[in-house]
N, C-alpha and C positions, 0 to 999 in steps of 0.2 A: 414502563420499563426501560432500561438502556438498552438500545439497539443498533445491530451494523448489518450491511445490507450489501457485502461485495460483489462488483462485476466484471466483465469483462476478459477475462482470461479464457484462454482455449488450447489448443494445438499449434503452433506458429514454430515458422523455420526460425533457425539464425540469424542476426541481424536486423532491421526494420521498426517498424516502429511499432507501440503496442500501449492502450491506455487503460491502467484503471479504475475503476468508480468505487465508492463505498458510500452510504446514503445511511446518516445518524438519526439517530431521534432519542429522546427519551431526557436529555440533558441540555443544560445551557451552550449547544455545539461555537456559536461565537464566540465563546470567550475560555474554551479548551486550546488546549495544542493538543495534535493529535501524530501518532503514529502508526507507521507500517511497518508490521515483522512478515515471516516468514518460516515454513517449513520446508524444507526440502524432503524428497523422501527418506523413510529411517533414519530422519536427524531429527534433533531439537530446533527448537522455534529458534530464529533467528534477528534483531533489531537489524531492519532496512535504514531510515528515515524518521525522521520528524517534522513538523511545522507548526510552529506556535501558530498564538490565537485567529490573529488578525492576517497570516502569511505573508510576514515581512521578512522572515526569517526561517531557512530549515538548515537540517545537519543532516547528514546521511553519510552510509557503512561505506569506507574504503572500497568492497570490493564491486560497488556500484558508482561511486563519482563518477561525474562526467557522462555516467550515463542513464540513471532515473533521474527523477526531477518527481517530486513532489509538491500539490498545489491544493489550494482550496475556491471554494465558492461558497460563503458563509451565507448569503441569500437561500441557497441550495440545500444548506447543510451536508454536504458533500465534500470528503476528501478524493485525488486523483492520483494516481503516482504512473508517469509516465515512463515505460521502458524504450530509450533506442538501444541498440546495438545488441539486441540479446545475446547470449550466450547457454548453452546446455547447460550448465551451472545455476543457470538463474532458476531452474525447472522445482517446483516448490507451490504451496498450498499457502496464499496470501491473504492475511486477515489486516484491515485496519483496527485500532481502538484507540481507546482516550487514553491519552499517555500516564503513566505512570497505572492505568488500570487493567482489571484483572479481566475483565469484559468483552471478546470480541464475537464474529459474529459465525458463520459457516467457512465463510474463506473462501477465493476461485483460485481454482487452478492453476499455474498457466504452467504448458509445457513446452520444452525447445528442442527442439529434436528434426533433422533434415531428415 
């Protein structure tokens, strides 16, 4: 079945670099566009970024543009979210999913705090 396993989160200070990973399985990964979404504490889900199946194009929401970069390694069935210049408002549980899909993993919690 379709599965996503996110990792890489934790308690981090503002600024600096953090990379989240998501291992996907159960579908044809290298022909699927992928998405990162997040859920801040007490709030709804927010779209963060998309990447096309071959990794040549990415899109991201305005609050993270210039700070977050989504990438993928099709040989490893893994997508990444590189988070630079972290801000407290980036605190959330981060999930990856197949673009347009409803299934997601357990997520990885990123807490940005000094």
